[in-house]
N, C-alpha and C positions, 0 to 999 in steps of 0.2 A: 379475529385470530386470538387464540388463547396465549397470553404473554408468557406462560410458563411452559410452552412447548419445548421439549428437549431438542437440542440442536446438535449439529456435527461437532461442535466444540465441547460437547458433554456438559453444557451449562444451559441456562435459560436466557433467551434473548428478549430484551424489553424495548428495543428500538433506541431512538435518540433521546427520549425523555422530553421534558418541557419545563419552562419556568427557571427559577434561579437554582434549582437542584440538578441541572442537566449539563454541568460543565465538563464531565469526563473524569479522567484520572486525577488523583490528587498529588501524586508524588512520582519519583523516578521509577521507571519500569525497565527491566532488562528481560528479554525474551528467554524463557527457560529452555527452549530447544537449542539455543546456541551452545549450551553446555550439556545437553542431554546425552545419555548413554544409549547403547543399542536398543534396549527394551523400550525405553521411553520414546525413542525416535520411531521405532516400528509402530507404536500405538499412535503417534502423531501423524505418521504417513497415512494410516488407515482412517483416522479421524478426518483429515483433510480430504481424502478421497470420498468419504461419505458426503461431505459438502459438495464436492465436484459433481457427484452423481445426482445429488438433490438439485443443483442448479441446472444440470443437463435436462432433467425431467421438467423443471419449471420452465425452461426455455421452450421445450417441445410443446408444453401446454399453452404457452402464451403465443408462440410463433411456430405452428406446425411445420411449415416448409423450411424453417431455420434460415431464411433468406434475409440478409442485412445489406444495406447499401455500401458500396466501396468507398468508405470515408477513411481519412487518415487516422482517426482515433479508434478504428474498429478492425476486427478480423472476422472472417466467416466463423461461426461457432464450431463447425466441424473441424476447421483448421486449428482453432484454439485447443480443442480437446485432444486431437491427434498430436499436436505439438507438446502438450503436457507429457504425454506418454513417451514421445520421442526423446525429449530432454532427459527424462528419468532413465530411459534405456541407455542413452548415449553416455551418461556420466557414471551410472551405478551398475550397469549390466554389461555394456559393450566395452567399457574402458578397462583395459588390462592393468592400468596404473591407478585404479580407483583408490587404493589405500595410501597413495602418495600425496593426496590432498593438493595443497597449493604448489607442491613440487612436481605435480604430475605433468607429463609432456602433453602437448595438444596435437601433435602431428597425427595424420590419419592412420598411419600404420600401427598405432597402438589401440585401435578400436576394432572390435569384431563386427561381423555383419549383423544387420538388424533382423529381428524376428519378422518384420513386415517388409516385403519386397518394395523397393523404391521409396522407403521411408525418408531417406536423406533428401531426395528430390522433392518430397512433399513438405517436410516440416522443419528443415534446418533453417532457422530464421536468419542465420548469418549469410546464407546463400540464396534463399528464396525471396525474391523481391516482394515487397508488401502488396503492390497492386496486382501481382500475378496470382495471389492466393485465391482470388475469386474464379479463376478459370482452370484451376487444377482439377484433374479427375480424381478427387479424393476418395478414399474408402468411405462406404456409407456408414450410417450411424451404428448398425449392428457390428460391422467389422471394426469400427473405431472403438467401441466399448470392449470388444474382445481383445484388441491390441492393448488397451489400457489395463485390463485385468491381468493379462499374461505378463506384461512388463512389471506391474506392481508386485506380483508374486515372485518373479525372478529377483527383483530388487530386495524384497524382504528376505528371501532365502540367503542372499549374499550378506545381508545385514545380520541375520541370525547367526551366521558363522563367526561373528565378531562378539558374541555375548560375553566371552571371558576376557575381552580387551581391558587392559589396565588403564586407569584414568590418564596417566601420563602420556599414553599413546593415542588418546582419543581425537585430539583436534585435527590431526592430519588424516587419520584413518576414517573418520566419520565426516570429513568435510563435505564430500559430495552428497551424502544423504541429507545433511543439514541444508545444503544448497537447493537440492531438488524439492525438498519439502516447502521451503519458502517461495520457490519459483511457482509451484502449483498454487500456493496461497495467493500470490500476486495475480495470477491469471484468474482466479476466482473473483478477486476484487474487480478486475477489469470486466468480467462477465456481468457484475452488478452495475457498474457505471455505464456499460453499454446498454443494458436494459433500461436504465433510467433515461438515457439519451433518446432511446426509441419510444419511450412511453409505454413499455411493456409492464404488465402487472406480474411481479414475482412475490411468492410468499415471504413475509418478513423474516421467517425462521432462517432463510438462507442468505439474507441480505445484510444482517448486522449482528455484531457481538454485543454482549452486555456493556452498558456505559455506567460506570460507577457514580453514584450521587456525590456531589461535592459538599453537601450539607448546607444548612441555612446559616449564613454568616450575619444575619440580622439586618436585612434591608437589601436593596437592589445592588448587586455586585457588577452590573454590566460594564461599568467604567472603572472598577477597582484597579488600583495600581500597586506594583511591588517595586521596592527600591533595592538595587544591587550596588555594592561598593566597587570601586576600581579594584581590579585583581588580574592575575594571570591565570587563564583557564587552559587546561589540557584538553584539546579538542581531538576527538576520535577514539578509536578502540585501543585499549591496552590490556595486557594480561591474557589469561587463557580464554578459550572459547572461540566459536565461529565469528568471523567478521567478513563483510563484503570488502572487496579490494579498495573501493573508494572511501572506506572508513579508516584506512591505514596510510601511513603510520600516525600514531598519536603525536601531537606536537603542541607547544605552548603558544597561546595567543593572548596578547595584552588587551584588556578590556577597560574602557573608561567606566566610571559610575553611570548608571542609567536607571530610568523609571520605565517599566514595561507593564502592559496590560496583564492582569491576573487571568483573564479569560480571552478567548478569541473575540473579535469584534462581532457584536450582535446585530440583528436586524434593527433593533431600536436605535442603534447608533448609525446604521448605514442608510436607512430609509430617508432621514432628513437630508442626507447628501444627494440622494436621487431626486428628491423633490426640489432642492435648491439649485441643482446644476443641470437637470435633464439628462444626466449620464445614462447610457444604455442599461436597460434592465438585464440582470443575469438571466440565463435560460431558466425555464420552469418557474418564473415569477410574473405575476400580473396584478394590476390595479383594477378592481371591478367597481361597478356602480355603487355609490354610497361611500367611496373612499376606502374600501377595505382591500387589504393586501392578501393575496393568496399565493401558495406555493404548490407545485405539482410534484408528487412523489409516486414514481412508477405508474404514471398515467392517470392518477387521481388527484384532483384539485382539492385543497383543504386550506383552512384559515392559517395565515402565517403566525407562528409563535414568535413575537418580537424579541423574546428573551433568548431564543436559540441562536447559534452562530450563523453568520452569513455563509452561504455555500454556493458553489458554481460561479465564483468570480475568478478571473485570471489575475496574473501578476500586475498587469496594467490597471485593472480596476482597483486593486488593492492600493497601488501607488497613488492613483487619482484621489481616493478617499483620504489617504494620509496627507496629501498636499492640501486638500480642502480643510482637513481638521488640524493642520499645523503639526503633524506628527511624521513618523517615518517607519518603515519596516525594520525589524531587527535583522542583524546578520545571523547566520546559522550558529556562529560561536556564541553570540549573545543568547540565542534561543536555548542552546544546549546547556549553558551555564544557568540560565534563569529557571529551567525546568526543575532544578534541585532546590528551589526556594519554596518554603511552605506557602501554600495558597495558590500555586501555579497549577491551573487545571487545564488538561489537554486530553485529546483522544476522540473528539467528535468529528473534526474536519482536519484535513491536511492544511498546513499553514505555510503560505508563501513567505520566503525570506528575501532579504536584499542581496543574497549571495548567488553569484553565478556558479553553475556546477563545474567545478575545476578540481584537478588533482591536488591532494595534500602534498606538501614538500616531502620528497623521497618516495612517492608513489611507485608501486610495482604491481603490474597487472597479474591477476590470478589466471588460471588456465582458461576460464570462460572469458576470453578477452573482450568480447563484444558487450559485456555487461556495462562497462563504464567508458572505455576509451573513445568509442565513436561519438559520444555525446558531450564531450568537454566543451565548455564555453558557448554552446548553443542552447543549453537548457538552464533552468533556474531551480535552485534547491528548495524543496518543501520539507518541513519537519513535522513530527508528530505522528498522527494516524487519523483515520476516519472510522465511522461506525462499521463500515464494510471491511475494514482491515482485520485479518486474522490475528488472534492473540500471539500466534507464532512469529509474526512479523513485527509486532509492536515493540519498539526498543528506542530509547532516547538517542542512541547513536546512529540510527538508521537515516540515511540520506535518500529521500525520494527526489525525483527530478523529472520535470516536464518542460516543454517549450512554454515560454511565458504567456502565449496566446490561448492556452487550453482552458476552456470553461466547463468541459463535460465531466471532469473529475470532481470528487467531493472535496473541494478546496475552499478555504477561507483564509483568514490572516489575523494576526494581532499586531499592535503598534507600540512604538517607543516614543517618549517625549523628546522633542528636539532640544 
């Protein structure tokens, strides 16, 4: 593949990189779409849709019948794509209170009928049980693509009508467009890790965004440490712009002084743990004759880059390594504070934290109530981003969350000195 191939993000994707220059972002990043106006949002929605369509074609090329096993970490691809359109239609087309943002009512009587008959019975994730999605008589691929295209155009038409919106009114009026954009981006990332789990070959152009070089710090940085003084950190979103409900409200957290890894834990630090303990290998990792380690990426085995971050480990794997190394996982407050420290590199892998996914003090659910509330206390918080995460989603305040047993996502970790 030509690494300079233009992508749906309007940039060049170079993959995850290798060696000591592959650490990821160097400093705090806030997603521009969280404060974007109507014109920029319209462009972002079309950019993301281009990636969605690219991934759809890649899946068709790799798996013509689009059949995936009924596993907890997957959805049928046709259901995924129809759900993306349904979610966009529900909140930005059918929702008569769409300009009210977080103040919008959620009751069914404020939503118009769908453009697609029976759409709610197919794609409403709050009502359609996960296991039933494999037996639904879903619209075929051509019908799904037509539904997606019509919904996007209707959504853009409504958005275009807000071109003269004043900045002071943007956060509520544009809330749902900012939400559906990132929702589609998240499902695109899920499409990538589903393909990785199935060993499907997808073009790299649709699988990763650029990873910024961290620069040569003069030697091996795999175990470099950063020191933070004791302080009170304001955790969560504050000020203007879009926020997910679980990021609010901002609140103070007292932190003790700590020493934290500058980079996520690398294979060079993790492999000795595997060798010493016999701990289960992560998925897509194997030891071959001659003592060489290999990793599998989208169905293809390749030599392990020992300087790259560990990936496809779950929270229990991360904690086991920490116990073996005499270290611990950071809390999400420690992670968010540390990310503002010069030299803290992130953005290649999601990073498990020690924090259970729980509401911040004073939490109030937004209209999409099933985004956070059903998952409190059963999931674990991950921070950061992975190479498959859209730049629209990458934000230091973003709280990703999965059950701690998941290994299929692109997750690693960093550690803190005890």
